[in-house]
C-alpha positions, 0 to 999 in steps of 0.5 A, a space after each residue: 461720699 464716705 457714706 456711699 462706701 460705708 454702706 458698700 463696704 458694709 453690703 458686701 460684708 452681709 454677702 461675703 458672711 455666709 457659712 459661718 457656723 461655730 462651734 456649739 451650733 446644732 444642725 438639720 439636714 433633708 435629704 433626698 438618698 440616691 443609693 445604688 446597691 450592688 447587687 439590686 435596682 437603685 432605690 430613692 430614700 428621705 432621710 434627716 440628720 443630726 449634728 452639733 459641731 464641737 469646734 468651727 469646721 468639726 461636726 458630729 451627729 446621728 442620722 436614722 434611714 426608713 427606706 420602704 420598697 423592693 420586697 423589704 423595709 430597710 433602718 439604720 442609725 449612724 453616728 456620723 463625723 464631717 469635716 468641714 473645710 471654712 473658705 473667707 469670704 465663701 458661700 461654698 464649704 466642703 466637706 470629708 466624713 465617716 459614719 458607722 452604725 447599724 442597719 436591719 433590714 426586713 424581706 416582706 413575705 420571707 419574714 426575714 430581718 437580719 442587723 448589721 453593722 456598717 461604716 463609711 465615708 462621704 464627700 460634698 459641699 454645701 452652699 449658702 443660701 442664706 447665712 443658716 440655710 444651706 444646700 449639700 450635695 454630696 457622694 458617700 459610701 457604706 458597707 456591711 457585711 449580710 449572712 456572710 455576704 458582703 455589701 456595698 451602697 453609693 449614695 447621692 445626697 442632695 438636701 436642705 440644711 438649717 442652721 438653728 444655732 446652741 442652744 444655751 
């Protein structure tokens, strides 16, 4: 009977071991992003993020993005920082963060290119489907000024994250 109890406790511990990122772990995320700018129709984009946990809770990284459509091409590179709220024995990790970067928009037909600094904030949660793989869902707000006009954008991000561990 003691062996059955020990086996049962080991099974519970294995299910509770989700969401165990550690300092030094690296993560790759792929996102489908739906956004709406003030002056344009809604768009869908594919994005990529690479991050590293500098502590168990703090992740810093880079996020390049390429968007095609609506008569323009948008390229951005942002640095980001997220604080992860690790909950004991949970598969869910809520987070909040901020980003800062550069965005370039090339308009087809007019042959113009405009660049600007961008900044923003985000919040969401990650649901771990295994110890190293999670589904990431969140909202992000970003703002920038192009040619004297202030613009903002709200994004719905849905993605897949993979913790690849630390490179030693």
